[in-house]
Every structure is written in structure tokens, then in C-alpha cells.
C-alpha positions as CSV (number, residue, x, y, z in Angstrom):
1,M,-28.0,-0.5,-9.4
2,R,-26.9,2.7,-9.9
3,A,-24.7,3.9,-7.1
4,Y,-22.4,6.9,-6.4
5,L,-19.1,6.8,-4.4
6,I,-18.4,9.7,-1.7
7,D,-14.8,9.2,-0.2
8,D,-11.7,12.4,0.7
9,E,-9.0,9.6,0.0
10,P,-8.2,8.9,-3.5
11,L,-6.8,5.4,-3.2
12,A,-10.0,4.2,-1.3
13,L,-12.1,5.8,-3.6
14,R,-10.4,4.2,-6.5
15,R,-10.2,0.5,-4.7
16,L,-14.1,0.6,-3.7
17,E,-14.5,2.1,-7.5
18,R,-12.5,-0.9,-8.8
19,M,-14.3,-4.2,-6.5
20,L,-17.7,-2.5,-7.3
21,R,-17.3,-2.8,-11.2
22,E,-15.8,-6.3,-10.6
23,T,-19.0,-7.7,-8.8
24,G,-21.0,-6.5,-12.8
25,S,-23.9,-5.6,-10.2
26,V,-23.4,-2.1,-9.9
27,E,-23.3,1.2,-12.4
28,I,-21.4,3.3,-11.6
29,A,-22.6,7.0,-11.8
30,G,-20.2,9.1,-10.3
31,S,-17.8,9.8,-7.8
32,S,-16.2,12.1,-5.9
33,G,-13.7,13.2,-2.9
34,D,-15.5,16.6,-2.7
35,P,-18.8,15.8,-0.4
36,E,-20.1,19.9,-1.9
37,A,-19.3,18.9,-5.5
38,A,-20.9,15.7,-4.5
39,L,-24.3,17.1,-3.9
40,E,-24.6,19.3,-7.3
41,A,-23.8,15.8,-9.0
42,L,-26.8,14.1,-6.9
43,A,-29.2,16.9,-7.6
44,R,-28.9,16.3,-11.8
45,T,-28.3,12.5,-11.4
46,P,-30.2,10.6,-8.5
47,V,-29.0,7.4,-7.7
48,D,-30.4,4.0,-6.0
49,V,-27.2,4.0,-3.3
50,L,-24.6,6.2,-1.8
51,F,-21.0,4.3,-0.4
52,L,-20.4,7.2,1.6
53,D,-17.2,8.0,4.1
54,I,-18.0,10.0,6.9
55,E,-15.2,12.0,8.1
56,M,-14.5,14.4,5.4
57,P,-13.4,18.2,5.2
58,A,-16.1,20.7,4.7
59,L,-18.9,18.2,5.7
60,T,-19.3,15.0,6.7
61,G,-21.4,12.0,5.8
62,F,-24.0,12.9,7.7
63,E,-24.5,16.5,7.0
64,L,-24.4,15.8,3.6
65,L,-27.1,12.7,4.0
66,R,-29.4,16.0,5.7
67,K,-28.5,18.4,2.6
68,L,-29.6,15.4,0.1
69,V,-33.4,15.1,-1.2
70,P,-34.3,13.0,-1.5
71,Q,-32.1,9.9,0.0
72,P,-31.1,7.4,-1.4
73,F,-30.3,3.6,0.0
74,V,-26.7,4.5,1.9
75,V,-23.9,2.1,3.2
76,F,-21.2,3.7,5.1
77,T,-17.5,3.3,4.1
78,T,-15.7,4.7,7.3
79,A,-12.6,3.7,9.1
80,Y,-14.1,4.5,12.7
81,N,-17.0,2.8,14.3
82,Q,-18.3,5.2,16.7
83,Y,-21.0,6.5,14.4
84,A,-22.7,3.1,14.2
85,L,-25.7,4.3,16.4
86,Q,-26.2,7.2,14.5
87,A,-25.9,5.8,11.2
88,F,-29.1,3.9,12.0
89,E,-30.9,7.3,11.7
90,V,-30.8,7.4,8.3
91,N,-31.9,5.2,5.4
92,S,-29.0,2.9,6.3
93,I,-28.3,-0.6,4.8
94,D,-24.8,-1.1,6.0
95,Y,-22.0,-0.3,7.8
96,L,-18.5,-1.3,6.7
97,L,-15.4,-0.7,8.1
98,K,-12.2,-0.1,6.3
99,P,-10.4,-1.3,4.0
100,V,-13.5,-2.8,2.8
101,E,-13.4,-6.8,2.8
102,E,-14.6,-8.4,-0.7
103,E,-17.1,-10.7,1.7
104,Q,-18.4,-7.1,3.4
105,L,-19.3,-5.9,-0.1
106,N,-21.0,-8.6,-1.4
107,R,-22.7,-8.8,1.3
108,A,-24.0,-5.2,1.3
109,L,-25.1,-5.4,-2.6
110,R,-27.4,-8.7,-1.8
111,K,-29.1,-6.4,0.8
112,L,-29.5,-3.9,-1.5
113,E,-30.9,-5.9,-4.0
114,S,-33.6,-8.1,-2.1
115,R,-34.6,-4.4,-0.8
116,N,-36.1,-3.3,-3.9
117,G,-39.3,-1.3,-2.9
118,A,-38.8,-2.8,0.6
119,P,-39.1,-0.8,3.8
120,A,-35.9,0.1,5.7
121,P,-33.8,-2.0,7.2
122,D,-33.7,-3.7,10.5
123,L,-31.8,-1.9,12.2
124,S,-31.3,-4.3,15.1
125,A,-29.8,-6.4,12.7
126,V,-27.4,-3.8,11.1
127,L,-26.2,-2.9,15.0
128,R,-25.1,-7.1,15.0
129,R,-23.5,-6.6,12.4
130,V,-22.0,-3.9,13.6
131,L,-20.4,-5.4,16.6
132,E,-19.5,-8.3,14.8
133,Q,-17.0,-6.4,12.7
134,V,-15.4,-4.6,15.5
135,R,-14.7,-7.1,17.6
136,P,-10.4,-7.2,16.9
137,A,-9.5,-9.6,14.3
138,Y,-5.8,-8.4,13.6
139,P,-4.0,-9.8,10.4
140,E,-0.8,-11.7,10.3
141,R,-0.3,-11.4,6.8
142,I,-1.2,-9.0,4.2
143,A,-1.3,-9.0,0.4
144,S,0.8,-6.9,-2.1
145,K,-0.8,-7.5,-5.7
146,I,1.5,-7.3,-8.8
147,G,-0.8,-7.9,-12.1
148,D,-1.5,-11.3,-11.6
149,R,0.6,-12.4,-9.1
150,V,-0.3,-11.8,-5.1
151,E,2.5,-12.5,-2.4
152,L,1.3,-12.8,1.1
153,I,3.7,-10.9,3.5
154,D,4.3,-11.4,7.2
155,V,2.9,-8.8,9.2
156,S,5.8,-9.4,11.4
157,R,8.2,-8.8,9.0
158,V,7.6,-5.2,8.3
159,T,9.5,-2.5,10.0
160,H,6.7,-0.1,8.9
161,F,4.1,1.2,6.0
162,Y,4.6,4.6,4.4
163,A,2.7,6.4,1.9
164,E,4.6,7.9,-0.9
165,E,3.2,9.8,-4.1
166,K,-0.2,8.6,-3.7
167,L,1.1,4.7,-3.0
168,T,1.1,2.8,0.2
169,F,4.5,0.8,0.8
170,A,5.1,-2.1,2.9
171,A,8.7,-2.2,4.4
172,T,10.7,-5.4,5.3
173,E,14.4,-6.0,5.1
174,S,14.5,-7.7,1.9
175,K,12.3,-5.0,0.1
176,N,9.0,-2.9,0.3
177,Y,5.7,-3.9,-1.0
178,M,3.0,-2.1,-2.6
179,L,0.2,-2.2,-1.6
180,D,-3.6,-1.7,-2.3
181,M,-4.9,0.4,1.0
182,T,-4.3,3.7,2.1
183,I,-2.7,4.3,5.4
184,A,-5.6,5.0,7.4
185,D,-6.9,1.6,6.0
186,L,-3.9,-0.1,8.1
187,E,-4.2,2.4,11.0
188,A,-8.3,0.7,11.3
189,K,-6.5,-2.8,10.5
190,L,-3.5,-3.4,12.3
191,D,-3.1,-4.4,16.7
192,P,-2.4,-0.8,17.7
193,K,-0.5,-2.9,20.6
194,L,2.0,-3.7,17.9
195,F,1.5,-1.0,15.8
196,A,1.5,2.8,16.2
197,R,1.1,5.4,13.5
198,I,3.4,8.4,13.7
199,H,2.7,10.8,11.0
200,R,0.0,11.3,8.4
201,S,2.1,8.4,5.9
202,T,3.5,6.8,8.6
203,I,3.3,3.5,10.4
204,V,5.8,1.9,12.4
205,N,6.0,-1.6,13.8
206,L,6.6,-1.1,17.6
207,R,9.2,-4.2,18.5
208,M,11.3,-2.6,15.4
209,V,12.0,0.6,17.5
210,H,15.5,1.3,18.6
211,E,16.1,4.3,20.0
212,L,14.3,7.8,19.9
213,H,16.0,11.2,19.3
214,S,14.8,14.8,19.5
215,Y,14.2,16.6,16.6
216,F,13.1,20.2,15.7
217,A,9.9,22.1,16.5
218,G,9.0,19.1,19.3
219,K,9.1,16.3,16.6
220,M,11.1,13.2,17.3
221,L,13.0,10.5,15.2
222,V,13.0,7.3,15.2
223,R,15.9,4.5,14.4
224,L,14.6,1.1,13.8
225,K,16.1,-2.1,14.4
226,D,16.8,-3.4,10.9
227,A,20.2,-3.4,8.9
228,K,20.1,-0.2,7.2
229,R,18.9,1.5,10.8
230,T,16.0,3.6,8.9
231,E,15.1,6.8,10.4
232,L,11.8,7.9,10.9
233,T,10.1,11.0,11.5
234,V,7.2,11.4,14.5
235,A,4.9,14.5,14.1
236,R,4.9,16.5,17.2
237,D,1.0,15.6,17.7
238,R,2.0,11.6,17.9
239,V,4.8,11.6,19.9
240,S,3.1,11.3,23.3
241,S,1.1,8.6,22.2
242,L,4.1,6.9,20.8
243,K,6.3,7.3,24.2
244,E,3.2,5.4,26.0
245,K,2.9,2.5,23.3
246,L,6.3,2.1,24.0
247,G,6.0,2.8,28.1
248,L,7.9,5.9,27.7
249,S,5.7,7.9,29.0
250,T,6.9,9.4,32.4
251,F,10.6,10.7,30.3
252,A,10.6,14.0,29.1
């Protein structure tokens, strides 16, 4: 199968491309983080399937598909579940929530192989799969892979997650671990009662928050309980949400 990948998050795009190549059953015809550039490429080189993000700048995944004639099969890859029903209006094979797991990806590829010349998929079956995926199942451990070694970190030990120079890390009292996923992936995967995204590049463990301090331009500083008394910046548009999760919504 010839596939084209579209996602505006570079790390998610590279991760999916690596996972597809490792299956040995997919030829990557191209990939792009720019949906408009992807349209131009697909006009020159038709493919069998698109692995397509939904929320992107310039064009959403659905807007891109409306401009693409003819439409190949589509596997949606997104951090959000609210688009599931809309996804059924196009030639959708599957709807995978980020971070995409190997089992989910293999299932989608099996469905693609079985569709060779067959009619569009059973939308009720796709809906059942979506509903199964959106049931909360929050991980207790998270994997950090370096070379051939995989280390499992207890999520409860993580003080915060952060992105730096296009890499993502899990910070603990003892060391920082590099992760093969984006901050957006983590936000979708972690229990929202225990973790909060406080900045575009930071997620904090709510149980590790020790103090809040006012900061300039409507922002705040969070000081953690770790030995270093780590300080993290809370973006202005995330202050209210953080206070609510900490039970401080009545405080000015």
C-alpha cells in the first residue's frame, strides 16, 4: 500500500512514519506538516491511503479531503474524539486516537488490506471502535526508549513533562527521561484529574504542586514539591483551568 502522512506535529509525524516502515507492509509515498503542500503533492502522486490529522493550521483534515478528488481511503490520527461522527462522512477506514499504539495501527492496516477493491467500511463498526477507544484507560507507567533499552517509569513519579528543542521529557526527582511522543499526545493519554497542561510545552503533576505565585502579564508561577523546588510558568490562558483543578477557583 502506498501511503501519505499529514500531521502538523513533527514528532507525531516522524513517530507514525517509523511505525509504518517497521510493519514492512506500507510504502511511504510522502509526508507533510503543511496540508496545502500535501494537496499539491497528492495531485501529482495518488496514493492508496492517507494517514490524516484533523486539527491543523490553514486547512483541517476534513477541508483537505473536500479539495482532494478522488479521495483515497483515510485513517484519521488525532488527539481528539469529538470528530468521530463527522469522520464517517468520508471514506474512513479507522479513527485512531493519539498517541497511536502499535495494536491500533496494525488493526487499521489489516482493515485496509481487506478493503482491496471492496466497498466503504461499515460505519457502525467504526463507531463501536471509536467508543471503545475513548473509554478512559490511563497508564500507570510510561516508556522511555534509548537505543535497544526501554525503561518504564511510574507516572506517579513524574513531577512534570516538558518539551525542549523538539524533544519531550518526563522529569522525576532523580533524572529526566526522553519520550517518543508529543506534549499533545501526553495530554490525551494522562488522567486529567492528576495532570494539567499549563503551557504549550508543559504538563504538571497536580499532586506535586506546592505553591502558586502571580507573574507578569496575567501568568503564574508554579513551585513544585521536588527537592529542587522547580518553578514552571503557567500560560495566561491556562491559569483559570489550573486553579479549578486545584480547587482554587474561588481565589483571585
